[in-house]
Every structure is written in structure tokens, then in C-alpha cells.
ZADREN-29730 format. One line per field, with one value per residue (C-alpha): x, y, z. Coordinates in Angstrom, 1 decimal, always signed. Layout:
BEGIN
xx = c(X,...)
yy = c(Y,...)
zz = c(Z,...)
! end
This chain:
BEGIN
xx = c(-24.8,-23.9,-26.7,-29.3,-28.5,-24.8,-23.1,-23.5,-21.6,-19.0,-18.4,-18.0,-15.5,-13.5,-13.6,-12.3,-9.6,-8.5,-8.1,-6.0,-3.9,-3.2,-1.9,-4.9,-5.7,-9.1,-11.3,-13.2,-16.5,-15.2,-13.9,-17.4,-18.8,-16.5,-17.7,-21.2,-20.2,-21.9,-22.8,-21.2,-19.8,-17.3,-15.5,-15.0,-13.7,-11.2,-10.2,-9.3,-7.6,-5.4,-4.6,-3.5,-1.3,+0.4,+1.0,+2.7,+4.3,+4.3,+3.4,+6.1,+5.0,+7.0,+6.6,+7.9,+8.1,+7.9,+8.7,+7.6,+11.0,+9.3,+5.7,+2.9,+2.4,+1.6,+0.3,-2.1,-5.7,-6.0,-9.3,-8.0,-4.7,-3.8,-0.7,-2.5,-2.2,-5.8,-6.9,-6.8,-5.5,-3.1,+0.0,+2.6,+5.2,+8.6,+11.6,+14.0,+17.8,+19.7,+20.8,+17.2,+16.3,+19.2,+18.1,+14.6,+15.9,+17.9,+14.8,+12.8,+15.6,+15.5,+11.8,+12.3,+11.2,+12.4,+11.8,+12.0,+10.4,+11.2,+8.1,+8.3,+5.2,+4.5,+3.6,+7.1,+10.7,+12.9,+16.6,+17.5,+15.3,+17.0,+20.4,+19.2,+18.0,+20.8,+23.3,+20.6,+19.8,+23.4,+24.4,+21.3,+21.8,+25.5,+24.8,+22.4,+20.4,+17.0,+15.4,+15.6,+12.2,+11.0,+7.5,+8.2,+5.3,+5.6,+9.0,+10.7,+12.7,+15.9,+14.8,+13.7,+17.2,+18.9,+17.0,+18.0,+21.6,+21.7,+20.5,+16.7,+15.2,+11.5,+9.2,+5.7,+3.2,-0.4,-3.3,-5.6,-8.8,-10.2,-9.7,-13.4,-13.6,-10.2,-11.6,-14.0,-11.0,-8.3,-8.4,-4.9,-3.4,-4.8,-5.0,-2.9,-0.2,+0.1,+0.1,+2.9,+5.1,+4.6,+5.6,+8.6,+9.8,+9.4,+11.3,+14.2,+14.4,+12.7,+10.3,+6.8,+4.6,+1.2,-2.3,-5.0,-7.4,-10.8,-13.9,-13.7,-17.2,-16.1,-18.1,-17.0,-16.5,-14.0,-12.2,-12.0,-10.9,-8.0,-7.0,-6.9,-5.0,-2.4,-2.1,-1.5,+1.0,+3.0,+2.9,+5.1,+3.6,+0.0,-0.7,-4.3,-5.3,-8.7,-10.0,-10.3,-11.1,-9.4,-11.2,-10.1,-9.8,-12.3,-13.3,-14.2,-16.9,-18.6,-19.4,-18.8,-19.8,-16.6,-16.0,-16.9,-14.2,-15.8,-16.1,-12.4,-11.4,-13.7,-11.6,-8.4,-9.6,-10.8,-7.5,-5.7,-7.7,-7.0,-3.3,-2.2,+1.5,+1.7,+2.6,-0.6,+0.5,-2.2,-1.4,-3.3,-6.4,-6.1,-6.2,-9.3,-11.3,-10.3,-10.4,-10.6,-10.3,-6.9,-5.2,-7.6,-5.8,-3.4,-6.2,-8.0,-4.9,-2.6,+1.1,+2.7,+1.8,+3.2,+4.6,+5.0,+3.5,+2.1,+2.7,+0.7,-1.0,+0.1,+0.0,+0.2,+3.4,+5.8,+5.7,+1.9,+2.4,+5.1,+2.8,+0.1,+2.4,+3.7,+0.1,-0.7,+2.5,+3.6,+7.3,+8.5,+11.3,+13.9,+15.5,+18.1,+15.3,+16.2,+13.1,+12.6,+10.2,+8.3,+9.5,+7.6,+10.4,+12.8,+10.4,+9.6,+6.8,+6.4,+2.7,+1.4,+2.3,-0.4,-1.7,-0.7,+0.8,+4.6,+7.8,+7.9,+11.1,+12.8,+11.8,+12.6,+9.6,+7.4,+5.5,+7.3,+4.2,+4.2,+0.8,+0.1,-2.4,-5.0,-6.3,-5.3,-8.4,-5.7,-5.7,-8.8,-6.8,-6.3,-3.1,-2.0,+0.9,+2.6,+0.6)
yy = c(+16.7,+19.7,+22.2,+22.8,+26.6,+25.9,+26.2,+23.2,+20.2,+20.4,+24.1,+23.3,+20.5,+23.0,+25.6,+23.2,+21.9,+25.5,+26.1,+23.0,+23.9,+27.3,+25.6,+25.6,+22.6,+21.1,+21.2,+18.2,+19.8,+20.4,+16.9,+15.6,+17.5,+15.5,+12.2,+12.9,+13.4,+10.8,+9.9,+11.8,+14.3,+11.7,+12.2,+15.9,+14.8,+12.5,+15.3,+17.6,+15.0,+14.3,+18.0,+18.1,+15.0,+16.5,+19.8,+18.2,+15.1,+15.7,+12.9,+10.5,+7.7,+5.4,+1.9,-0.3,-4.0,-5.9,-9.4,-11.3,-12.3,-14.0,-15.1,-16.5,-17.5,-13.9,-13.4,-10.6,-11.1,-8.6,-9.7,-9.3,-11.0,-14.5,-14.6,-14.5,-17.7,-17.1,-17.8,-21.1,-20.0,-21.2,-19.8,-22.0,-20.1,-19.6,-17.4,-16.2,-16.1,-12.9,-14.1,-14.6,-11.1,-9.6,-11.6,-10.3,-6.7,-7.2,-8.4,-5.4,-3.1,-4.8,-4.2,-0.5,-0.2,+2.8,+1.2,-2.3,-3.4,-6.3,-7.4,-9.4,-11.0,-10.5,-7.7,-6.3,-7.5,-9.2,-8.1,-11.5,-10.7,-7.3,-9.1,-11.4,-8.5,-6.1,-7.5,-7.1,-3.5,-2.5,-3.9,-2.5,+0.9,+0.9,+0.1,+3.1,+1.7,+1.2,+2.7,+0.2,+0.0,-2.1,-3.3,-4.8,-3.9,-2.0,-0.4,+0.9,+4.1,+2.1,-0.2,+2.7,+4.3,+1.0,+0.6,+4.1,+3.4,+0.2,+2.1,+1.8,+5.0,+4.3,+2.4,+1.2,+0.9,+1.2,+2.7,+0.4,+2.2,+4.9,+5.1,+4.4,+1.4,-0.2,-2.4,-4.0,-5.3,-5.9,-6.6,-7.7,-4.2,-0.7,+2.1,+4.2,+1.5,+2.1,+5.8,+5.5,+3.5,+6.0,+8.8,+6.8,+6.1,+9.7,+10.9,+8.7,+10.4,+7.7,+8.4,+7.3,+5.0,+4.6,+4.0,+1.5,-1.0,+0.1,-2.0,-3.5,-2.2,+1.4,+4.4,+7.7,+9.2,+6.5,+7.1,+10.8,+10.4,+8.2,+10.7,+13.6,+11.5,+10.6,+14.3,+15.3,+12.5,+13.6,+10.3,+10.7,+7.8,+6.6,+3.1,+2.6,-1.1,-2.5,-5.5,-8.8,-11.1,-14.5,-17.6,-18.5,-14.9,-13.4,-10.7,-13.2,-14.6,-11.2,-11.5,-7.8,-6.4,-5.7,-2.1,-1.3,+0.2,+3.6,+3.5,+2.6,+5.4,+7.8,+7.0,+7.7,+11.0,+12.3,+11.3,+13.2,+16.4,+15.9,+14.9,+16.8,+16.6,+13.0,+10.0,+7.9,+4.4,+2.1,-1.4,-4.5,-5.5,-3.2,-6.0,-7.6,-4.4,-2.0,-4.7,-3.0,+0.4,-0.3,+2.3,+4.9,+4.9,+7.6,+9.8,+9.6,+10.9,+7.9,+8.7,+5.3,+1.7,-1.7,-3.9,-7.6,-9.9,-9.0,-10.7,-13.9,-13.3,-13.0,-9.7,-8.9,-9.5,-6.6,-6.8,-6.2,-3.1,-1.8,-2.3,-0.3,+2.6,+2.4,+2.5,+5.5,+7.3,+7.6,+7.4,+6.1,+7.2,+5.1,+5.7,+8.0,+10.1,+9.2,+9.1,+6.0,+5.0,+1.9,-1.2,-4.5,-6.4,-5.9,-6.5,-10.0,-11.7,-14.7,-15.3,-17.0,-20.7,-23.3,-25.5,-24.9,-21.7,-22.0,-20.3,-20.0,-21.5,-18.5,-15.6,-14.7,-12.3,-15.4,-15.9,-17.5,-19.7,-23.5,-25.0,-28.4,-29.6,-26.8,-25.7,-22.1,-20.3,-18.0,-16.3,-14.6,-13.2,-9.8,-8.2,-5.6,-3.2,-3.8,-4.1)
zz = c(+1.0,-1.1,-0.5,-3.2,-3.2,-3.7,-7.1,-9.5,-8.2,-11.0,-10.2,-6.5,-7.2,-9.3,-6.5,-4.0,-6.4,-7.1,-3.4,-3.0,-6.1,-4.4,-1.3,+1.0,+3.2,+2.7,+5.8,+7.1,+6.1,+2.6,+2.3,+3.3,+0.3,-2.0,-0.5,-1.7,-5.3,-7.5,-11.1,-13.9,-11.4,-10.3,-13.5,-12.7,-9.3,-11.0,-13.5,-10.7,-8.6,-11.6,-11.9,-8.3,-8.8,-11.8,-10.1,-7.1,-8.7,-12.5,-14.8,-13.6,-11.3,-9.0,-7.8,-5.0,-4.2,-1.0,+0.2,+3.3,+4.7,+7.7,+7.1,+9.2,+12.8,+13.8,+17.3,+16.3,+15.2,+12.4,+10.8,+7.2,+7.6,+6.2,+8.4,+11.8,+13.8,+14.7,+11.1,+9.2,+5.7,+3.0,+4.8,+6.3,+8.4,+6.7,+6.6,+3.9,+4.0,+3.6,+0.2,-0.9,+0.4,-1.6,-4.7,-4.3,-4.1,-7.2,-9.0,-7.7,-9.1,-12.4,-12.6,-11.9,-8.3,-6.4,-3.0,-1.6,+1.7,+4.0,+5.8,+9.1,+10.6,+14.3,+16.6,+16.5,+15.8,+18.3,+18.6,+17.1,+14.1,+13.7,+13.8,+11.0,+8.8,+9.5,+6.8,+4.2,+5.1,+5.4,+2.0,+0.3,+1.8,+0.9,-2.8,-2.9,-5.9,-4.1,-1.0,+1.9,+3.7,+6.6,+7.8,+11.1,+13.3,+16.6,+17.2,+20.4,+20.3,+20.3,+17.5,+15.3,+15.8,+15.1,+11.9,+10.9,+11.7,+9.6,+6.6,+6.6,+5.1,+5.4,+7.8,+6.8,+9.6,+8.5,+10.6,+8.5,+9.3,+11.6,+15.4,+15.8,+13.5,+14.5,+17.3,+14.8,+12.9,+15.5,+19.2,+20.2,+20.0,+19.9,+17.4,+19.7,+19.6,+15.9,+16.2,+18.8,+16.4,+13.6,+15.9,+17.2,+13.7,+12.6,+15.7,+14.6,+11.3,+9.3,+6.4,+7.1,+4.9,+6.4,+5.0,+5.3,+3.8,+2.3,+2.1,+5.6,+6.6,+7.3,+6.2,+4.7,+8.1,+9.0,+5.7,+6.3,+9.9,+8.8,+6.0,+8.4,+11.0,+8.4,+7.4,+11.0,+11.6,+8.6,+6.6,+3.5,+1.6,+2.0,+0.7,-0.4,-0.2,-1.2,+0.7,-1.2,+1.6,+1.9,+3.1,+6.6,+7.8,+10.2,+7.9,+5.1,+7.4,+7.4,+3.7,+3.1,-0.3,-2.3,-3.4,-7.0,-9.2,-9.1,-5.3,-5.0,-7.4,-5.5,-2.3,-4.2,-5.5,-2.1,-0.5,-3.2,-2.3,+1.4,+0.9,-2.2,-1.4,-0.2,-2.4,-2.8,-3.4,-4.9,-3.5,-2.4,-4.1,-7.1,-9.7,-8.2,-7.3,-10.1,-12.8,-16.2,-14.6,-13.1,-15.2,-13.9,-10.5,-11.8,-13.2,-9.8,-8.1,-7.4,-7.9,-7.2,-7.0,-5.8,-8.5,-8.2,-5.6,-2.2,+1.1,+0.5,-2.8,-6.4,-8.1,-11.8,-13.6,-13.8,-17.6,-17.5,-15.3,-17.6,-20.5,-18.7,-18.2,-21.8,-23.1,-20.9,-21.9,-18.2,-17.4,-14.0,-11.8,-10.0,-6.6,-8.2,-9.5,-13.1,-15.3,-17.5,-20.2,-19.3,-21.2,-20.8,-22.6,-19.7,-16.8,-15.5,-17.4,-15.1,-14.2,-11.1,-11.0,-11.8,-9.0,-5.4,-4.2,-3.8,-4.9,-8.6,-10.0,-11.4,-9.2,-5.5,-5.4,-5.4,-2.3,+0.6,+1.2,+1.1,+1.0,+2.5,+0.0,-0.1,-3.4,-4.3,-3.0,-1.8,-5.2,-3.9,-1.0,+0.4,-0.9,+1.6,+1.5,+4.8,+8.0)
! end
């Protein structure tokens, strides 16, 4: 706790913010102070987190889109994931064609996304799967209109180099939680396996996107440990996902209390203080957890977000997110670093389909999920940026 003899909490937050604004790294002890902020002082924390965001990134935000090119039948037992073969969920295994992936990338570009990620279920890609994805990555990279990203699980040195050679610019591989808490969530691979892949991708010259999911029973020490690990690993983009547990997954059975909007924003703000120069991408679970405070994600320090659907859950429509930016007066930047004013009229306005989850008729960013008769309890699912 902040000691009784210390300056008033608001003054102490301002002191720490000024140090960050002057280029100093926050220490673990200083970060712990920020985790104890509560009540009205949280709004001072948000104020300064926003100041740090504006200093490093300006007022312009970015967004990206992802699509599950291969979905389901994953060998891993990640407790939050609807794609694990260990869980009985709404997901039926499926696979996209290269043409569908290209169409989804075109839709992401039309919606203003600066990056587009192909996600492949499984512990890591096979060479055959890389052969299948290569035409998509080469064509997208050659066009140069959106950043090609890949979320493929564990990578060998040769695979990371191959991805770089075929035009991939960024790899997503989330730590998900702290080293200490990891085994409570996943048992089929280790935290060190994930760290190794991040280091392998970075050594190959790939930009690193790595973050985690919050609300999985972790405490503040776990959250801080992951933040400092990501800082040390040199993650360029840090996705912040909020758990919204899906029936059928192991973590759903734990009946964890969902984060409140202010708790979620508190996490974003503390991460902005610890990672002032990293892109904080607010991703899975934002609609469900932040609710009416969704637009506050920027004023708590978020600098980007994921637009469109997630891997096996529907997101808000791109038109709704463009309207949010327009109402806030926040411009967005595309891959070419050109700034644009948000315009809901040009973004997709399709909402989630009624009835069972399936491809919506006129959008390739629909979920590659084919239900076999289940009712769409899946709309209460966890939406996670990558794995």
C-alpha cells in the first residue's frame, strides 16, 4: 500500500507519471503502488495513463483484424480456449481456403485495419500448413496495404525465418499470464515454451505481439510479473484480453467472478505506466467486460484495438467501432501511416447472425464455426487475440 506518510495518492500518481513521461522506467515497487489505487483516485490514474499514451502515440489509434484460418481440434488444453479438443464447445474443426483468407484481408482493409492476422489452431504449424498459408502471405506482403501477421503457436528457428521470408512482419504469441500462474491454466506445454518462441521470432527479425488474458484467477502480482516479462522480452504490441468464459471450457467450470469495468481499466492503466512505448491493444472480452465504459479504454492508456470478430466469438460491428471513434474525435491510422477520420458509413454494419453460429452470408470475417445444433451459448464466449 502507499504509505500513510507519503504524499496524497493523487500527487504520488502524478509523480510517477512525470517520471515515466521523462523517460524513466517504472520499478516493480512503484508499479505495486499503482495497483493499490482505488476509488476516485482511479480517475487520476486514468488521466495520467492517457497523458503517457498521447506523449508516445499521439491521439491517433490503430486497429487490427484476425481470422481463424484453421479452427478447432487443438491438441493443447488451454483452460480458456474453445478450440481445444479437450473441451466440448460450439466449435467444429474447419479450414479456410487461400481465397477466403484474401477476401477476409480485403474486408479488414476496407474497415481501416492496419494489421491482419492469420490464426492457426494447434501447438505449432506443420510444414504442410506453412505451404498452405504461404501464397496468402506472399500476396498480402507484395500488395503492401496491410501488415501481414501470424498466430501459429510454437515456432522453430527455421519456421520463423521462413515466415519472415514469405512476408510476415509480425508474430503473435501470448504469454497469457504469469510464469507462476501458467500451470493453473495450461498443462500441455510450459511458460518457457512460449518465451522460447517469442525469442525465436524476434531473432528472425519479426515484430512481436504478446500479451495475455485477465480475469483468470490471477492476482496483481501475476499481472505485474507478466508486464515486466513482456517489457524484458521486447514485445512491440501487447494485447490485453479480458476473460469471458465459454461453457464447455475448463475455466468456465471454475465460476470465476468477471472483472468489473473499472478493474479492467485499472489493468490497462497500470500496463501503460509500465509499458509506455508499447502498443497496448485492447482485444477479447472488451464488449462484455467494459460494457458502457468501452470508450474509456483509450483514456486508460489503450492505443489500439481489435475490430471485427474474434476467433470463435462475434465482436461488435466495425461500423459501431467507427462510430465510437467518431464520437470521441479520435482519428485512426492505416498501415501506410496515413491518418483518417472515422466514418461509420463506410465500415461494415453487419451484426451477428440470428440463431446458430455460422458464416454470415456477406462477410468472410464471420466465424469459421459450424454448429451441429447447439444453441448459441457461444455468444458468451471468451474472445482472445491470438493464443
